[in-house]
C-alpha positions in Angstrom: -28.7 10.4 -22.6 -26.1 12.8 -22.7 -22.7 12.5 -24.2 -21.4 11.7 -21.0 -23.7 9.4 -20.0 -23.4 7.8 -23.3 -19.5 7.5 -23.1 -19.7 6.4 -19.2 -21.6 3.2 -20.7 -19.2 2.2 -23.0 -15.7 3.1 -21.0 -14.1 0.4 -18.7 -13.9 1.7 -14.7 -10.7 1.2 -13.1 -9.6 1.7 -10.0 -6.0 1.3 -8.6 -4.0 1.0 -5.9 -0.8 2.2 -6.9 1.3 1.3 -3.8 4.8 1.8 -3.1 5.5 -2.3 -2.8 3.2 -3.5 -5.3 0.0 -2.2 -7.8 -3.3 -3.5 -7.7 -5.7 -3.0 -10.3 -10.0 -3.3 -10.1 -11.5 -3.6 -13.0 -15.6 -2.8 -13.4 -17.7 -6.1 -13.7 -14.3 -8.2 -13.2 -13.2 -7.4 -9.6 -9.4 -7.6 -9.0 -7.4 -8.1 -12.5 -3.6 -7.3 -11.6 -1.8 -7.4 -8.9 2.1 -7.1 -9.6 5.4 -5.6 -8.1 5.6 -1.9 -8.4 9.2 -2.7 -10.4 10.2 -1.1 -14.0 13.8 -2.8 -15.5 14.9 -0.2 -18.1 17.9 0.3 -20.4 20.3 2.5 -18.7 20.8 6.0 -21.6 17.2 4.9 -23.7 15.4 3.8 -20.9 13.5 1.8 -22.7 11.4 -0.8 -21.0 12.6 -4.4 -20.3 10.1 -5.5 -18.2 7.4 -4.3 -15.6 5.5 -5.7 -12.2 6.9 -9.6 -11.3 9.6 -9.7 -14.1 11.0 -7.0 -13.0 11.7 -7.6 -9.3 13.1 -11.0 -10.3 15.9 -8.4 -11.8 16.0 -6.1 -8.1 19.4 -5.8 -7.5 20.9 -8.9 -9.9 20.9 -6.7 -13.1 23.5 -6.4 -15.8 25.4 -2.8 -16.2 23.0 -2.2 -19.3 19.8 -2.8 -17.4 18.6 -0.8 -14.3 15.3 -2.0 -12.8 13.8 1.0 -10.5 10.8 1.2 -8.1 9.1 4.4 -9.1 7.2 4.8 -6.3 8.7 5.9 -2.9 6.7 6.3 0.4 3.3 6.0 -1.6 4.5 8.8 -3.8 6.0 9.3 -7.5 9.8 9.0 -7.2 10.4 9.0 -10.8 7.7 10.5 -13.2 8.2 8.9 -16.8 8.8 5.3 -15.3 6.0 5.6 -13.2 3.9 6.7 -16.1 5.4 3.2 -18.4 4.3 1.3 -15.5 0.7 2.3 -15.4 0.7 2.7 -19.1 2.1 -1.3 -19.3 -0.5 -2.5 -16.2 -3.5 -0.9 -18.3 -2.7 -2.4 -21.5 -2.1 -5.6 -19.6 -5.7 -5.7 -18.3 -7.4 -4.5 -21.3 -5.7 -5.8 -23.9 -8.0 -5.0 -26.8 -8.4 -1.5 -28.3 -10.6 0.9 -26.2 -13.6 2.5 -27.8 -13.4 5.1 -24.7 -10.6 5.7 -22.6 -11.2 4.2 -19.5 -11.8 6.2 -16.3 -9.7 5.9 -13.1 -9.9 6.0 -9.3 -6.3 6.3 -7.7 -5.9 5.8 -4.1 -3.3 8.0 -2.8 -1.9 8.6 0.8 -3.4 11.6 2.7 0.0 12.6 3.4 0.9 14.1 0.4 1.3 17.4 -1.3 -1.3 19.3 -4.0 2.0 18.7 -6.3 2.3 14.9 -5.3 -1.3 14.7 -6.3 -0.9 16.8 -9.5 1.9 14.3 -10.1 0.1 11.0 -9.8 -3.3 12.7 -11.7 -0.9 13.4 -14.9 0.6 10.1 -14.6 -2.6 8.4 -15.3 -4.2 11.0 -18.5 -0.7 10.3 -19.8 -1.0 6.7 -19.6 -4.4 6.9 -21.6 -7.4 7.6 -18.7 -10.0 9.6 -19.9 -11.1 11.0 -16.0 -9.2 10.8 -12.9 -10.3 10.8 -9.4 -8.0 10.6 -6.6 -9.0 9.0 -3.3 -7.7 9.0 0.0 -6.2 5.6 0.6 -8.2 5.1 4.1 -11.1 5.8 2.5 -10.7 3.6 -0.3 -9.6 0.8 2.5 -12.7 1.5 4.7 -14.8 1.2 1.3 -13.1 -2.2 0.7 -13.3 -3.5 3.9 -16.9 -3.2 3.6 -16.8 -0.9 6.2 -20.3 1.4 6.8 -18.8 4.6 6.2 -21.6 6.7 5.7 -23.2 6.2 8.8 -23.7 8.6 11.3 -20.9 6.6 13.8 -17.4 6.3 14.1 -15.2 4.0 12.6 -11.2 3.5 12.4 -9.0 2.0 9.9 -5.1 1.7 10.4 -3.6 0.7 6.6 -0.3 -0.4 7.0 0.9 0.2 3.3 4.5 -0.4 1.5 5.5 2.9 2.1 3.2 5.1 4.2 0.7 3.9 7.1 -2.7 5.5 7.7 -4.8 5.9 10.5 -8.4 7.6 9.7 -11.8 8.3 11.6 -14.5 8.1 9.2 -18.2 8.8 10.0 -21.0 9.9 7.6 -18.8 9.2 4.5 -15.8 11.8 5.6 -12.3 11.8 7.4 -13.2 13.2 11.0 -9.2 12.5 12.0 -6.2 11.5 9.6 -2.9 10.8 10.5 -0.1 9.9 8.3 3.2 8.4 8.8 5.9 7.2 6.5 6.9 4.2 7.8 5.0 0.7 6.4 6.4 -2.6 4.9 9.4 -0.9 3.2 10.5 0.0 7.1 9.8 -3.4 8.3 12.1 -4.8 5.9 14.9 -1.8 6.6 14.9 -2.6 9.9 15.9 -6.1 9.4 18.3 -5.0 7.2 20.2 -2.8 9.9 19.6 -5.0 12.8 21.8 -8.1 11.0 24.3 -5.7 10.1 25.2 -4.1 13.5 24.4 -7.4 15.1 25.9 -9.5 12.7 28.1 -7.8 10.3 26.0 -9.3 7.9 24.8 -7.4 5.2 21.7 -8.6 3.0 19.5 -7.1 0.0 16.0 -6.0 0.2 14.7 -9.3 -1.1 16.3 -11.4 1.7 14.8 -9.5 4.6 11.1 -9.4 2.9 11.7 -13.2 3.0 12.5 -13.1 7.1 9.6 -10.6 7.5 6.8 -13.0 5.7 8.5 -16.3 7.1 9.0 -15.5 10.7 8.1 -12.0 11.2 6.5 -10.9 14.2 5.2 -8.3 16.3 3.8 -10.3 19.5 5.5 -13.0 21.3 4.2 -16.8 20.0 4.1 -19.8 21.2 6.2 -21.1 18.8 9.7 -19.6 18.0 10.4 -20.1 14.8 13.9 -19.6 12.5 14.9 -19.4 9.6 18.6 -19.5 7.9 19.7 -16.0 5.6 22.7 -15.9 3.6 24.4 -12.2 2.5 27.8 -11.0 2.5 30.4 -10.9 5.4 30.6 -7.1 6.0 34.5 -7.6 7.6 35.7 -10.4 4.9 33.6 -9.1 2.1 32.8 -13.1 1.6 29.2 -15.1 1.3 28.2 -16.1 4.3 25.1 -17.8 6.1 23.3 -17.1 9.4 20.1 -18.5 11.0 18.0 -16.5 13.2 14.5 -16.6 14.9 11.6 -14.9 15.1 12.4 -13.8 18.9 15.7 -12.2 17.7 13.0 -10.6 14.7 10.6 -9.4 16.9 13.4 -7.7 18.2 14.6 -5.7 14.9 10.9 -4.8 14.0 10.5 -3.5 17.3 10.8 0.4 16.8 8.9 0.4 13.6 5.8 -1.5 15.0 5.9 1.1 18.0 6.0 4.0 15.5 2.8 2.8 13.9 1.1 2.2 17.2 1.8 5.8 19.1 0.2 7.1 15.4 -3.2 5.1 16.5 -2.4 6.4 19.9 -2.4 10.1 19.0 -5.1 10.0 16.6 -7.7 8.2 19.2 -6.6 11.4 21.3 -8.1 13.7 18.7 -10.8 11.7 18.1 -14.5 13.4 19.7 -15.6 11.0 22.7 -18.7 10.0 21.2 -16.6 8.9 17.8 -14.4 7.2 20.5 -17.0 5.6 22.1 -18.1 4.0 18.8 -14.3 2.6 18.0 -13.8 0.8 21.5 -17.7 -0.6 20.6 -16.6 -1.7 17.1 -12.8 -1.8 16.8 -10.0 -0.5 14.9 -10.1 -2.5 11.3 -6.4 -3.3 9.8 -6.0 -3.2 6.2 -2.4 -3.5 3.9 0.0 -5.4 3.7 2.3 -4.2 7.3 -0.8 -5.9 8.2 -0.5 -9.3 7.9 2.5 -9.1 10.3 2.2 -11.7 12.9 0.7 -10.7 15.7 0.4 -7.2 15.1 -3.0 -6.6 14.9 -3.1 -8.4 18.7 0.1 -6.1 19.6 -2.0 -3.1 18.6 -5.1 -4.3 20.5 -2.7 -5.0 23.8 -0.8 -1.4 23.4 -4.6 0.5 22.8 -6.9 -1.2 25.0 -8.9 -1.2 22.2 -10.7 -4.2 19.9 -8.4 -4.7 16.5 -10.2 -6.5 13.6 -8.2 -7.7 11.0 -9.7 -6.9 7.4 -10.9 -9.9 5.1 -8.6 -9.5 2.1 -6.2 -6.9 3.9 -3.8 -6.4 0.8 -6.9 -5.3 -1.6 -8.6 -3.1 0.2 -7.5 -0.2 -1.6 -8.0 -1.6 -4.7 -11.9 -2.8 -4.3 -12.6 0.5 -2.4 -11.3 2.2 -5.6 -13.2 0.1 -8.0 -16.6 0.2 -5.3 -16.4 4.0 -5.5 -16.4 4.2 -9.5 -19.2 1.9 -9.7 -21.5 4.0 -7.1 -19.5 7.2 -8.7 -22.3 9.1 -9.1 -23.8 8.9 -5.5 -20.2 9.1 -3.3 -19.1 11.7 -5.4 -21.4 13.6 -3.9 -20.8 12.7 -0.5 -17.1 12.6 -0.5 -16.3 16.7 -0.3 -13.0 15.8 0.5 -12.0 14.6 -3.1 -10.6 16.5 -5.9 -12.8 16.3 -9.0 
């Protein structure tokens, strides 16, 4: 046994879905052990970390002057390097409370649309946070592995991963990405569309957490039999006073039309770029949807209607990237040779 094999036998392997909205951590032998918002609350001036994850999200937009709540990830990439490193370090300490015999190996899911500079920032953040080895895997590839798609087959499989900041659509065959497109549209843009609609139509200013709550509660992409309603609270844009407003699911669907159709157009574009033999496989096998955005009510049904291709919602859409990153590490020796498109 070589020194590297000895290290590997003592190492704790970690798969991370470093998302714009949430960070998920998969630990070898334990599965998903952490799922928390990608938010860090720090003291203004000193940059001392006050809270991370769930506790920090509660402080978002509600902090006193000396504390600021930061979302260090934007559109699937690092917007604040120093804060991201602190966040990763905190999450690792939380899932590995004992002192490490050997620093962990990490696989991190990254969007295909990010630059080499952005990839380097992700890698360096993980190394500074205590990783021994860092491997980057495209989110759509990780999502496909996590959704149990047989990616090594000589057949076409399409995956559509709708994350918080980005949506990736990829066609996979023989363990490689044949066609891949990504747009910086995801769950955040869904929230933003609701905020914009409420401001423009009702002169009411609402926050991100209210918009997210509307999206989760009555948000939908295609017509439902039952029209749902909910009351929201915000600030009147004219008087500056607090005000209530009742919204229904039909209005929310209208508000979400632009971002949902942007995703659909990208899926159509990817289908158009797919070689005919692989396209025939996709028509037969369907498009697999993963990511939090795919949980928007009626979204898979709308995609199927607009593309004419069957759509399957993955079993655990929110967990697929983290599960795939973990599985990749568990089979690193076999998969590492096949995934020629990864930077090792």
